[in-house]
N, C-alpha and C positions, 0 to 999 in steps of 0.2 A: 504494500500500500504506500501511499504518499506520506510526506512529512506533515505532521500536524502543526499548524501555525498558532503562534501565541496571540490571544485576543488583543493584547495591548499593541503588538506589532501591527496587526491588521488595522486597528483604529488609528494608529499613528500614520500608517500609509494612506488610509482614506482621507485623513485630515490634510496630509501633504498634497494629495490629488485635488482636493477642494481648493486649497490655496493656489496651486498651480493653475487650475482652471480660471479662477478669478483674475489672476495676473495676466494670463493670456487674453482674456476677454477685455481687460483694460487696455492692453497693448493693441489689440485688434481695433477697438473702438477709436483709440487715439490715431491710429494709422488711417482709418477710413475717414475720419473727420478732416484730415489734412489734404485729402484728394480734391482736385478741382472737378467740376462737372464733366469736363472733357476726359480726364483720366478715368473717372468712374465709368463713363460710357465705354471707353476703350477696353477696360477690364471686363465689363459686363459682356460686350460683344465677343471678346476673346473666349470667355468661359462658355458662352452660348454656342459658339462654333464647335466646341468639343463634344457637344451632345448630338451632332448631326450624323450619327452612324446608323440611323434607321431603327435603333431600339426605342421602345416605348419607355420613357423615363418614369412613367407612373407605375410601371411594373417592377417588382424586385428583380435583381440580377439572377441568372440561372444558379449561381453558387448559393446565394441566399435562399432560393427556393428549395434546393436540395438539402441545405442545412435544416430548414424548418421541417421538411418531410422527415428527416432522420430523427429530429427531436420529438415529433409527433409519434413516430413508431416507438421510440424509447419510452415515452410517457404511457402509451397503450400497454406495452409489455409490463411496465411497473404496476399498472392498475389491475392486471389479471391476477386472480387468486391462484396461489400455488397449490398444486395437487399433492 
């Protein structure tokens, strides 16, 4: 089996993740506020062009679909009573 993690270590790691997320969000917001309208439009159009591969972006990727199916199968097996 795997190594058991100490609860305090996990809590400390989660707190660090929270702080990092807040820091990144502040940095991202600051960067976006400094963009001119022309720079914003250029970035938007560049990102939009990346999605022109014919895939329906409203649908999950094939990999994500397979992962979800595997998790559903796992959950169904765990729910079956053992004989």
